[in-house]
C-alpha positions as CSV (number, residue, x, y, z in Angstrom):
1,M,8.6,0.6,-15.1
2,A,10.9,-0.9,-12.4
3,P,12.3,-4.3,-13.1
4,G,10.3,-6.2,-10.5
5,L,12.0,-8.6,-8.0
6,R,15.8,-8.9,-8.6
7,Q,18.9,-10.3,-7.0
8,F,20.6,-8.0,-4.6
9,T,23.9,-8.6,-2.8
10,E,25.4,-5.1,-2.5
11,R,26.4,-4.8,1.1
12,R,28.4,-2.1,2.8
13,A,31.9,-3.3,3.7
14,E,31.8,-1.6,7.1
15,G,29.3,-2.2,9.9
16,D,26.9,-5.1,10.0
17,G,26.6,-5.5,6.2
18,Q,23.7,-3.2,5.5
19,P,22.6,-2.8,1.9
20,V,24.2,-0.1,-0.3
21,L,21.7,2.7,-0.8
22,D,21.6,5.4,-3.4
23,T,22.2,8.2,-1.0
24,D,23.0,10.6,-3.8
25,A,19.4,10.3,-4.9
26,G,18.2,10.9,-1.4
27,E,17.5,7.3,-0.5
28,E,17.2,6.7,3.3
29,L,16.8,3.7,5.5
30,M,13.4,3.6,7.1
31,L,13.3,0.3,9.0
32,V,15.4,-2.8,9.8
33,R,13.9,-6.0,11.1
34,R,15.9,-9.2,11.8
35,E,14.6,-12.8,11.8
36,V,12.3,-12.3,8.8
37,S,11.8,-15.0,6.2
38,I,11.0,-14.3,2.6
39,V,8.7,-16.4,0.5
40,I,9.0,-16.0,-3.3
41,G,6.1,-17.1,-5.4
42,N,5.1,-20.6,-4.5
43,R,8.5,-21.6,-3.2
44,S,9.3,-22.7,0.4
45,P,10.4,-19.9,2.8
46,E,14.1,-18.9,2.8
47,S,16.0,-19.2,6.1
48,P,15.4,-16.1,8.2
49,G,17.4,-13.1,7.2
50,T,17.3,-9.3,7.7
51,L,14.7,-7.0,6.1
52,Y,15.6,-3.5,5.2
53,I,13.0,-1.0,4.0
54,S,14.2,2.3,2.5
55,T,12.4,5.2,0.9
56,K,12.9,3.6,-2.5
57,K,12.9,-0.2,-2.1
58,V,12.5,-3.3,0.0
59,V,15.6,-5.4,0.5
60,W,16.0,-8.8,2.1
61,L,19.5,-10.2,2.8
62,S,20.3,-13.6,4.1
63,D,22.0,-13.9,7.4
64,V,23.4,-17.4,6.4
65,D,24.7,-16.7,2.9
66,R,26.1,-13.3,2.2
67,T,25.8,-13.9,-1.5
68,K,22.0,-14.3,-1.3
69,G,19.6,-11.3,-1.3
70,Y,16.6,-9.8,-3.1
71,A,15.3,-6.4,-3.7
72,V,12.2,-4.8,-5.2
73,D,11.5,-1.1,-5.8
74,F,8.3,0.4,-4.5
75,F,7.4,1.4,-8.0
76,S,7.0,-2.4,-8.8
77,I,4.8,-3.2,-5.7
78,S,1.3,-2.8,-6.9
79,L,-0.3,-4.0,-3.7
80,H,0.7,-4.9,-0.1
81,A,-1.4,-6.2,2.7
82,V,-1.4,-7.8,6.1
83,S,-2.3,-11.5,5.9
84,R,-3.4,-13.3,9.1
85,D,-5.7,-15.9,7.5
86,P,-4.2,-19.4,7.9
87,E,-6.1,-20.5,4.8
88,A,-4.3,-18.0,2.7
89,Y,-0.9,-18.7,4.2
90,P,0.0,-20.7,7.3
91,S,2.0,-17.9,9.0
92,P,1.0,-14.2,9.5
93,C,2.9,-12.1,6.9
94,I,3.1,-9.1,4.7
95,Y,1.7,-10.1,1.3
96,T,2.8,-8.2,-1.8
97,Q,1.9,-8.3,-5.5
98,I,4.7,-7.3,-7.9
99,E,4.4,-5.8,-11.4
100,T,6.8,-7.6,-13.8
101,G,5.9,-6.0,-17.1
102,E,5.2,-9.6,-18.4
103,D,1.8,-10.8,-19.7
104,E,-0.3,-12.3,-16.9
105,D,-0.5,-15.7,-18.7
106,G,3.2,-15.9,-18.9
107,S,4.0,-14.8,-15.3
108,E,1.2,-15.9,-13.0
109,G,1.6,-19.4,-11.7
110,S,4.9,-19.9,-13.6
111,D,6.6,-23.2,-13.1
112,S,9.9,-21.4,-12.7
113,E,8.7,-20.1,-9.3
114,C,8.7,-23.7,-8.0
115,S,11.7,-25.0,-9.8
116,D,15.3,-24.8,-8.6
117,A,16.1,-22.4,-11.4
118,L,14.2,-19.3,-10.2
119,D,13.3,-16.8,-12.8
120,L,12.8,-13.6,-10.8
121,S,11.5,-11.7,-13.8
122,K,8.3,-13.8,-13.6
123,V,7.7,-13.6,-9.9
124,T,4.4,-11.8,-9.1
125,E,4.0,-12.5,-5.4
126,M,6.3,-12.2,-2.4
127,R,5.6,-12.7,1.3
128,L,7.6,-11.4,4.3
129,V,7.2,-13.5,7.4
130,P,8.5,-12.0,10.6
131,S,9.4,-14.4,13.5
132,D,7.4,-12.0,15.7
133,P,3.9,-11.5,14.2
134,S,3.3,-8.4,16.4
135,Q,5.7,-6.6,14.1
136,L,3.2,-6.8,11.2
137,D,1.4,-3.6,11.9
138,T,4.6,-1.6,12.1
139,L,5.8,-3.2,8.8
140,F,2.6,-2.4,7.1
141,Q,2.6,1.2,8.3
142,V,6.2,1.7,6.9
143,F,5.2,0.1,3.7
144,C,2.3,2.6,3.4
145,E,4.5,5.6,4.1
146,C,7.1,4.5,1.5
147,A,4.5,3.7,-1.1
148,E,3.2,7.3,-0.7
149,L,6.7,8.5,-1.3
150,N,6.7,6.6,-4.6
151,P,3.3,7.2,-6.2
152,E,2.4,5.7,-9.5
153,P,3.5,8.1,-12.4
154,I,0.6,10.0,-14.0
155,E,0.6,9.8,-17.8
156,D,0.8,13.1,-19.6
157,D,-2.6,12.8,-21.3
158,A,-4.3,12.1,-17.9
159,E,-2.5,15.0,-16.3
160,E,-3.5,17.4,-19.0
161,N,-7.2,16.4,-18.8
162,N,-7.2,16.3,-15.0
163,W,-8.7,12.8,-15.0
164,I,-6.8,11.8,-11.9
165,F,-7.2,13.5,-8.5
166,S,-5.7,12.8,-5.1
167,A,-8.0,12.4,-2.1
168,D,-6.7,15.7,-0.7
169,Q,-7.6,17.5,-3.9
170,L,-11.1,16.1,-3.8
171,A,-11.6,17.1,-0.2
172,D,-10.3,20.7,-0.9
173,E,-12.6,21.1,-3.9
174,T,-15.6,19.9,-1.9
175,A,-14.8,22.2,1.0
176,E,-14.7,25.3,-1.3
177,G,-18.3,24.7,-2.4
178,E,-19.8,23.9,1.0
179,D,-20.1,25.8,4.3
180,S,-19.8,22.6,6.4
181,E,-16.5,21.0,7.2
182,W,-15.8,17.5,5.9
183,N,-13.7,15.0,7.9
184,F,-12.0,12.5,5.6
185,S,-9.9,9.8,7.2
186,Q,-6.8,8.6,5.4
187,N,-5.4,6.4,8.1
188,P,-3.7,3.5,6.2
189,T,-3.6,1.3,9.3
190,S,-7.4,1.0,9.2
191,S,-7.1,-0.8,5.9
192,I,-6.3,-4.4,5.3
193,G,-4.2,-3.5,2.3
194,H,-2.9,-0.6,0.2
195,S,-3.0,-0.2,-3.5
196,N,-0.5,2.1,-5.1
197,G,-2.0,4.8,-7.3
198,D,-5.7,3.9,-7.2
199,H,-7.8,6.9,-6.1
200,D,-11.3,5.6,-7.2
201,L,-12.1,4.1,-3.9
202,A,-11.0,7.3,-2.0
203,R,-13.2,9.4,-4.2
204,T,-16.2,7.0,-3.8
205,V,-15.9,7.1,0.0
206,L,-15.7,10.9,0.0
207,E,-18.8,11.2,-2.2
208,L,-20.7,8.8,0.1
209,Q,-19.7,10.9,3.1
210,I,-20.9,14.1,1.4
211,N,-24.2,12.6,0.3
212,D,-24.8,11.2,3.7
213,H,-24.2,14.5,5.3
214,R,-26.5,16.3,2.8
215,F,-29.2,13.7,3.5
216,E,-28.9,14.5,7.3
217,D,-29.3,18.2,6.6
218,A,-32.4,17.6,4.5
219,E,-34.0,15.6,7.3
220,E,-33.2,18.4,9.8
221,M,-34.9,20.9,7.5
222,E,-37.9,18.7,7.1
223,H,-38.3,18.4,10.8
224,E,-38.0,22.1,11.3
225,H,-40.8,22.7,8.7
226,E,-43.1,20.2,10.5
227,H,-42.6,22.0,13.9
228,E,-43.3,25.4,12.3
229,H,-46.5,24.0,10.8
230,E,-47.6,22.6,14.2
231,H,-47.0,26.0,15.9
232,E,-49.0,27.8,13.2
233,T,-51.9,25.3,13.7
234,E,-51.9,25.8,17.5
235,A,-51.8,29.6,17.1
236,R,-54.9,29.5,14.8
237,H,-56.9,27.4,17.4
């Protein structure tokens, strides 16, 4: 399990101070956005900094204090969503939930999130607030793409028993047993949020689509039989 939110100040010496990436492991920079504030837990927003999204992690670096920065691996982000509800948070933002490995009672609502001595190991929520709200959809799309590059690991027992299937596998298996073609949309931008590693919803939607389609076929067959019966009756008269 990734360590959750952590301090991060490793900047490249050359250039504009971008974060150091693990290029040997294939990590690549996907998106850079300036003028983004970070909100950790229940604390006040930090002064705007620069957001870096790589294929492995999310990094925020302060533009005011070069010794201040935070990072979280995508393995630790259990959920991310676009929040535009002012009752949830005053400013439009990307909302994330972070896995810490701690018990919920010991991490959720921790006083350390509000105190000056911030304990990052207990932070379970993070918001990213761009100065331009129109950037939210792009940020969310990149979050989705990177989350798919870092799927939740499948335990050995589950893999051996084939308890977990991807949406693509379910669609392929269904197509093999049916003559009709099924269209299954996986466009992440149509969702309000994205949960890493949960395929139950995708399977339920697929099954509903299949059942709906079969119901339509049954109705068509019933209508055809009714028309045939009418023709036979007219022919007899």
